[in-house]
N, C-alpha and C positions, 0 to 999 in steps of 0.2 A: 504493499499500499504506499501511496505517496506520503501519508502522514508518518508511517514508520521511517521512511527515508529521511524526512525532515528531523525526526526525533534522533535518529542515529547520528546525523550531522551535528546537531546541537550537543549531543552527548560527547562527541569527539572534540568539537571546537571549544567547548566550555570545560571539558575534561570530567566534570561531575556536576550532576543536577539532582535536586531532591524531588520528591513526589510533588509536593506543593508548588515547586517552581515549575515543574512540567505543566501543571494545570495553569499557573500564572502566565506562562508563555503562550498559552492558547492551544496546546496540543490536545487537551482533554477538557471537558466541562464538569467532570465529577470524579470523586476518589475511586468508586468502584470501577469505572471504565479505565481510568489510569492504571490501577492495579492489575486489572485483567490483561490489558494489552502488554504492559511491561513484563508481566510474568511469561507471556508468550514469547517475547523477545529474548528473555533469559533462557527459557527452555531451548531456544533455537541456537543459543550460543552467541547471539548478536549483542547482548547487553548483559551486564552483571550488576549485582547488588552488593553494596557495602554498608556497614553500620559504623559511623564515626564514634559512637559512644555506646557503652554497655548499658543494659537495662531494657525492660520491655517496652518503655515509652519512647525509645529512640526511633526517629523517622528514617527510613532507608534512603540512601544516597545511590544514585545509578551512574555508571559509566559504560562505555562501549565494551564489548567482548571481542576476543580474537577472531570469532567468526564473521565480524563485520568488516574485516580489512578490505576485501575485494570490492564490497559495496561502496566503502568510503573513498577508495581510490578514484572511482568514477564520480562519486557525488561531490566531493570537495576538491577534486582536481589536484591532488598532491601525490607524490611518488609513494609506492608501496613501502620503500625503505623507511619512509618517515612515519607512515601510518601504523605499521605493524608493531613497533615498540611501544607506542602510546596505547594501542588497543590491548596490549598484553600486560601493561604495567599499571598499577593503581596509583592514584594521586598521593603523594607523600603527605602524611598527616599535617606536617608543618605548613603546607600550602592549601589545605582544604578550606580553611576559613576564608582565605582570599578568594579562592575559586568560587565558593558559594556566594560570597559577598558580591562578586561581579555579576552573577546571575540575578541576585536581588536587585542590583542596580538596573539591569536591563528590564526586569519586570516592572520596576517603579517608573522607568522612562515610558514603557508601553502604556501602562494604565493612565498615568497622569497626562501624557501627551494627548491622548484621545479625549479625556475630560476637558482639557484646556483648549481643544481645537487645533492641536498641532499634528503634523504628519512626520513619522519617522520614515524617511525615504530609504535610509541604509543604516544597518547596524552591523558592524564587523567585530567579532571577538578577536582576541590577540593573534591567533595564528593567521587570520585573514588580513590583518593590517600591519603585521610585522614586516619590515623592509630592511634587507641587508644590502649595502652598496659600498663601493670603493671609490676613493677620491685621491687626487694628487695635489699637493700644496703648490707645486710648480712643475713645469714639463719635465725636469730631469729628476724629480723626486720619486721615490717608490710609492706604489699604491698603498693607501691605508684603508683598512676595512672598518666600517661603522655599521651599527645596527640600531635602527629605531624600533622600539619595542613598547608601544602603548598597551594598555590593558584593554582598550576597545576604541572604536571610532563610531560616531554617530553623525548623521546628517539630518537636521531638523528643518522643516519647512512650514510656512503659514502665509497664506494669502500671496503666494508667488515670490516670497523672500525665503532665503535658506541661510542656514548656519552650518559650519563644519566644526566639529569638536573631536579631539582625542581626549580619552578619559583615563584618569589614574585613581585607583582606590588604594589609599594609604592607610595601613593598619599599625603604623608606628614601628615597623621593622627595618626601615631604610634609614641609613645614617644621613645626616645633613649633607655630608660630602658626596654621597651616592645620589642624593636628590638634585644637588647642584649639577652633577654631570648629566642627569636626565634633562634638566632645563637646557643645558648647552646642546644636547642632542636634538631637541625640538627647534631650537634657534638655527642651528646648522641645516636641518632639514628644510626649513623655510628659506633661508638665505640662498641655498643652492638651487632653488627652484623645483626641488623634487616633489614637494607637495602639489604644486601646480601641474606638474608632469603626470602624477599618478591620479590626482582627484579632480583635475580640471577645474580648479578654483583658486582664487588669488591668495586667500590666507585662511587661518584656522585659529581656534582657541583651545586651550588645554583646561579641562575641568578636573579639579583635584578634590576628591571627597575623603576626608580624613576623620580621625577618631573624635577630636574635641577641640575646643577653642584654643587651648594652650599650644597644641601641636600645630594648629592652623596658623597661628601667628608666626611661629618660627619658620614654617615652610614658606609663608607669604614673604617674609624678609629676604629670602633667597632669590625671589623673582622680581624685585622692585627695580632692578637695573635693566630688565629685559623689556624693551618697548614692544616688540613683536616676536613671537606670538604672545597674545595676552593669556596670562594664567589667572583663573578664577577658582576660588576655594570656598568650600562649605563643609559641614559635618554630616555624619550619617544621620544624626537626630534631625537635622534640618531637612534632609532629603525626605524623610517620612512625612514631615509637615507639608511639603509641596516644593518640588525642585523648579517649578516655573514662577515662583515667587521671587522677589528681590532679596534672595538669601545668599548670594554669592559675593565674596570679597575680592575685588579686583584692584588694579593700580589706582582708580579713582575713588575707591570706597565701595559701598554696597551697590550691587547691580543685579541684572537678571540675565538669563541666557536666551531670551526670546528674540527672533528676528525682529529688527527694528530698533532695538537698543544698539548703541555704538559698540563696535568690536575693536 
């Protein structure tokens, strides 16, 4: 079924998704339907179930199974050598919270965008927007490899106006030095014209969702010298209240992410 193919693609691209998140993404409209179909995929070896916590009340988390490799090669257009290891390997517990947090962020965007009258034209998880490239500082220099690795990319539209954003979910595990390097990688990507080449748009913003106000302030300070791209910050708590409100902190203070506000 086409729905099965979409589910397997999402399980691969997100690495792990919970039952409620599968429903939130629109794959199912009820828990019984979700459980029944996912069990069929598990029995066929196309998906597998993991429990991140012990106890009878833990909700199952799902990822792709080894049997889905050939299907995914065709569906997501990646080499078998890249798909097979991910389909055979569980998400490390250290990264599971971040992985599930990104799915929660996608679900929040989908639900709130529809309510606010916005359209999500494109949503790309990390494997689909990761870009590896090489540059030379001058003609006689060696090639230097760089990787832009956002957590996700989203294109928002309303009334004929669009916005492009890369997303970063920060759970406090990245040092300030590592975050500063990430800021530099986005600036380089824009300055080299690679964003325009890939996404056919002039510029983009970077949305950073972090754990709390204290962490937000420290990360925001690392971007104040960067004119473009614009970095906008908010917290996980604010996202639940409404991510299309003026709840984002940018270079000029509080702002929103809606098309029409300046970028």
